[in-house]
N, C-alpha and C positions, 0 to 999 in steps of 0.2 A: 384686184389691183392692190399693190402695196405701195406705201409712201416711205421714202427714206430720207433721213436728215443727218446731219453730222454736228457733232459737238465741236465747235471751233475752239482754238487753243486759249482764247481768253475766258472760255467757260469750263476750263479744267478745274477739278477739285470736286468734292462731293456736293456741297451746297450749290455751287454754280452749275454743275452738270444737271442737278435735280431741277433748278430754276429753269435751265434752258429747255430741257424736255417738256416740262409742264407748260412752258410758254408755247412751244411747238404744238402741243396737244390742244391748248386753248385756240390757237389760230386755226386748227383743223376743224374744231367744233365736235359736236356729239356724234353726228353720222359720218364717221371717217373710216377710211381704210386702215388696215393694220400698219403700225408704225415700227419701222426698223431704224435703229439709231447706231451710228458708227462714231467711234473716236477717230477724228480726222488726223491729228498730230499728237504725239505724246507729250509735247512741251513747246514752248516758244523758243525758237532758235535765232540768236542774234547773227548767226553767220548766213542766214537766208535773207536776202535783201528786202523781200516784200513783207516779211514778218515784222509788224510795227507793234511790238509788245506794249510798251509803256504808253505810246500814242493811242492805240486802241483801247487800253485800260481807261484812259482819261475820257474817252468818248462813250463809254458805257453809261446806261441809265443808273440812277441812284439805286433803284431796286436790284439791278444786276450786281452792283458793287456790294451791296449789303448782303447778298446771298452767300458770299464767301470771300477768302482772302485772294489777292491777285495771284494767279498761278505762276507768273514769271518770277515771283519771289521764292518759289519752291520748284524750280524746274525739273528736278530729278524724280519727284514723286507725287506732284499734283494729279498726274494721270491715274494713280492708284485710288484716289478718292473718287474720281470719275467712275472707275470700274465699280466700285462698291455701290455708287448710286445707281448705276445701270443694272447691277445684279439685283438690287432691292425692286426696282421698277419691273425687271423682267419676271421675278418670282411673284410679284403682285399681279401679273397678267397684263400689265400696262403696255408692254412693248416687246419686240424681238430685238436682238442685238447682234451685231457683228463687230469684229475687230479687224483693223487693218494689218497687212502683213508686218508692219513694223513691231506690233504688240505681241506676236505670237510667242516669241521667246521670252519676253519679259513677263507676259501673263502666266506662262508655264512656270517660269522661275517663282513668281509671286505665289502661285498656287501651291507649289511644292514647299515654299518656305512658310506659309501660314495656311489656316483652314480656308479653303476656297470652294465655293458652292458648285463649281462646274464639274 
């Protein structure tokens, strides 16, 4: 059995993604199945009616808010911090990771424009 979870757009950014993944691991407990984490959306989009970026930000716990800046303030690159956090967690053996189809080209571009561990 494998457990999958997604990083929600309010948890984009390195610190927030790390926080969200570790919270998921804590909920699963010690005897857990392997965890696969996906980046669900690359950013919060105001043109999608159900995405309530600022409202959801205000509803986060103080600990979640303290884990990193609001990703809607850096909509173009917050996901890259998330990717870095997931790479670190992956290489530490903590999880497997997958990217959505939206991110394939962005990730490849990012990997070619900087040192990428993949």
